[in-house]
N, C-alpha and C positions, 0 to 999 in steps of 0.2 A: 758778103759773108751772112749765113744764116743766123737767124737771132734765136734758133734752137741749137743747145749744144748739149752734146752727149755726156754724162757725168764722167769724169775720169777721177779715179780717187787718189792717185799719185803721178806728180811730175817733177822734173829736176829744174831747180834755178841755179843760176850762175851769176855770181858778182865779180865784175871786173875792176880789181884794184889797180888801176892805171897809173903808169909814171906820166906825169904831166910836164911839158916843157913848154919854153916860150914861142915855140915854133908851131903855128896853128897846123899846117898840112901834115906834119909829123905826127901830132896827137890824133889826128882823124884817120891817119894811114894805120897806126898801131891800135886804135880802137876798133877800126873794121877787121883788121886781122886776128885780134883775140876774140872778138865775138864770132868770128868764124871757127875758131879753134875751140870755143865754149860750144857752139852747135855741133860740132863734130863729137864732143864727149856726150850728146844727148841732152844738152840744156834746151828747154822750150821757153823759159823766160830768162831774158838776161838783162842786168842792171849795170848800167856805167855810173862812175861816182859825178859827184857834184863839181861843177867847173871843169868838164873833161878835157874840153877844148882849148883852154886858156889858162894861165897861172891865176889863182886865188888872191884877189886884192883890189882894193876901190881904186888903186892906180890904173889897173888892167882893164877894169869893165867896160870902158868906153871905147877903148882901142881895141877889143875884140867883139865887141857887139855887133850882132847881124839881126837881119830879119829873119822871120820864120815864116815860110820857107825860105831857106836860104842854103849857103854852102854847106854848113855842118848837119842840117837836118836833112839834105838831101843824101848826103853819106849814111846817115842813120836810116833813113827810108831804103835804100839800096841794100844795106847790109841785112836788114830785117827782112826784106823779100829773098834776097839771096840764100839766106840760111832758114828760112821759113820760121822765125822765131818771133815772139813777143819782145820788143827791144825798149826797155826805159832807159832813155837816151840822156841819163845823167841830169847834169844841167849845162846851160850855156848862158852868157850874157845876152838877152834879146832886146834889139831897139824897135820900138814901136810908138809912133806919134810924138817923137822927142823924150821919150822915157826909157830907162834901162830897167830891165825886169831880169831875175834870175829863174829861168826857166827851164822846166823838164818836158821834153816831147816823147810821147810813147807811140811807137808805131807795130802795125799788125802784121803777122806773116806775109800779106799780101804787099806791104810797103807803104799804105795808108796811115795817115796819122789819126790816131785815135782820141787822144786828148793831150792838152798843153796844160801843165801845172805852173804856175808862177808863184812862188815862193811868196808865201802868205806872212810870215812872221821874219821881218827882217833882223839880221844879227847885228844888233847892237848892245854891246857890253864893255864894261869897264872894271878890270880886276887888277888894282893898284899893285905894280911893282911885276907884274904878270902879263897881262894883255888889255889892250883897247884896241877895239874894231868897232867900226860904226857903217854898217853896209849902207844905211839910209843917207850918207853923204853923196852917194852917186846912184844908189838903186832905189825903184819904186816897188810897193807891195803887190803881190796878187790879191783878188777878192772874190776867189771861189775854191769851193772844193774839186778835188779831182780824183775820180773813179774809172775804171774799165773794166769790160768783160773779158774772160778767155773760156776755153773750152774746160777749163779746169774750176776756177774760183773767180770771184769776184776781185779786185785789187784796189787797194786807196793808196794815194803817192802824196809825200810829203817831202820837202827838201830841207835837211840838216836841222836847222833852229825851229823847225815846224815839228819836230819831235819832242821838244820839250812841252809842247802844250797837248795834255791828255785829253782834253776835249775833241780835239780834231780825230784822234783815233778811235775814241768813244763813239763818235759819231758814224766813221767809216764801217766800224763794227756793227753798229745800228742798223746801219745800211745795206749789210750783207756780206762785207768784205772780209775774206778769211786770211789774206795776205796783206801786210803793209810795207810799202817799200819808201826807203828813205836814202837816197843819193846824199851824201853829206861830206863835211869836210871838217871835223872837230879837229881841234890844234892840241900842242902837247901841255897845256894847261887843263883844258874842258875834257880832253879824250881821255887820260886815265881816270880822271874822276867820276864821268858821267857816260861816257859813249856806249859801253855796255850795260850800265846799270839802266839807263833811259830805255834801250831796247828791251830788256827784260822786263821792265817795269809795264811797257805798252803791251807787251803780249801777254803776260799774266792777267792784267786787269780785264783784257777784252778777249782772252781766249782765243788768239790768233796767232799766226807766223809773223814775224818782223825781219824784215833784211835790210841792212844799212851798209850801202858802198862807199868807201872813201878812197881818194887818190892814195897813191904810194908816198911814202915819205921821202922827202928831198930837203936835205939838212941845209941845202945851200938856197932855198927859196925865201924869199921874204916871210910868206906865211907858210909855217910847217906843219904838215897834216900828220895826225894820229896814225892814221892807217888803220889796221886791225877790221876791215870789213868783214860782217859776220851775220850769221842768221840764227834766230832764236825761235825754240817752237813755244807751243801754247802753254807747256808746263813751266816756261821759263829759263829751259836749257841751251845753252848755247851748243848748236849742233854741227856749227862749221865757224871757223874763224882764220883770218890770214894774219901774218905778220905785219911787219912794216913794209916789206918790199913787194914790186909790182908782182901779181899772181891772180889766178882766177880762183875763187871760192865755190864749190858745187855743194847743195844740198837739195836732198830727195822731200819734197813737201808731200806730205802724208794726210788727205783730207779726212779719211776714215779715223786716224789718229786723233784729229781736231775734234770730229763728231763724238769721239767715243769721251774724249775729256770734258767735253761740255755736257754729257749725259751724267757722269760721274760726280762733276762739280755745277750743277745747274744754275749758276750765278745770273744767266740771261734771264731765267724765269722767275728768279727771286728777287730781282730789283724791286725797290719799292717806288714804284712810278707815281704813287699817291702822294708821295713824300719830297720828291726830286725827280729833276730831269735835266738831261743835256740834249740842247735841239740846234740845230742848223737855222740861221736867220736867212742865209741866200745860198741858193741850191747852185751847185757846180754843173 
């Protein structure tokens, strides 16, 4: 693919709020089918949820883990190529060198792997009486930032808990990303409290579009996802949102609107870089 992209001011984004079961083959087949449906509705960038090929939980990661490339990423590659879309492959448990990572693979319309994001911040929380979860019991953290180019704009990638760290979003925006995507699986405690708030915060702070794709809610699962996959514009408005069930969320990303917003509220040029800065130590 040529490194020279013709600027396109609008494109359609789709978030797939997938119902995830314990049967990997079913999850992969359903994901492939829904990606095709989204592409048929004009989506150029499609985002799957965190842990789309397996149940989410420390007891499942090792059992469902696979190499990259492997079974799940092969399906993603084929779906991206068949549909001619940029496919943000949610995340899967990835096994590499005896370690397991929570990894998002992004494929271009030619089916080639563009970038692989390993979740940087592991979800280790303890809210007494509500939820305790320790990803670090089985997962290892990634150590790099992840961005990819499209003909529309540059995109920054994070996974779930990564959204809580404003610095990551700030660095992505500073590096020219106009869309940030976060496959995530917030739960019934953190979801209603912070899911939308964090997306709106990251969008307003950085004057970017923010999209977060969750699995559909399954009340019978050991970890119950909040759902409500959504897209937020640079003004902080939620422009598309799912409920709790399996669905596809569509949003038309308007880069001219983003440019106008940045001109009207020029915080990018008003930053006091002589007083403070947020910088990446290690490049992705």
